[in-house]
C-alpha positions, 0 to 999 in steps of 0.5 A: 794658400792653405797653411797648417800650424802645428804645436811647437812648430812654425807654419809650413805648407803640406799636402798630407792630412794632419790630425785635428787634435794637433793642428790649427788651420790658418787660411791666409788671404792677401789684399791689394797692398800685399798685406797678409791677413790670417784667419785662424780657427781651431777644431778643439770642439771636434776633439771633444765631440769625438772623444765623447762619442765612440760611435763616431770614432768607431771605437769599441770600449771593453770593461774587463771584469774579474777577481783581483786574483786575476790582475796580471792575467787581466793586464795581459788581456787588456794589452791584447785588446789594445793591440786590436784597437779596442779601448779597455778599462780594468778593475780599479783595484787592479789598476792600483795593484799594477801601479804599486799603490798596494799589493795583491797579498794585501788584498788577500789579507784584507779579504781573509780578515773581512776588511776588504769591504772598508776599501770598497766603501772608501773608494765607492768602487762598486758605483765607480765601476758601474759608471765604467760599464755604463760608458762601455760597449760591452764587458769581458769577464776574465773567469779563470780557475779559483778556489778549486772551481773551474772558470770561477766568477765571484760575487762582485763580478757576478754583480757587474754582469748584472749591471751590464745585463740591465744596461743591455751591454753584451757580456763576453765570457773568456771561458765557459760558464762555471758550475756555481750556485748562480749558474742559472742566473749567469745563463739567463744573462745569455753571455757570449763564451769566446773560449779564450779567443779574443778575436771573437769579440765583435769590434764592429760598432 
């Protein structure tokens, strides 16, 4: 007899599969005297392996890059990608803004006063997002209009594109390549322009 024990429940028989991360499987055998010996084991090691190995789970991981001015647009994109079954990371400061730890207006004031670098140093945000990109399948650059530049890509986002390029990660641009001082360098990284169509992101790992 095969019994399945779930957390916060008692043992019961079942004919359908139960997710490994929520279950313990117990195999019961009876001896001649009718005594029942239970041999139980867990699959927690499988959970660890699967969590650390997106290729096994066939899950695509996207790191979204873009100006903090686009935080709310980035949130909408992330929500759409999640619905598509894609795991998403967004800029660290965008996360903090969305959690209410500080406001976008505060960030703008810090940039105007030249104090934003202090925040980046404090949180080591450049190295931190390099690690996020390194553990992702690809990056998606959210490039909207800013400073009267169509499809703006700022210095920090350009830097993150460089990280992805060196790491051989696909680079997706939400909108077309902007006309900026480093346009040639952006073209050299051969980004894939999806023109706002998230379905064009290859979700086949």
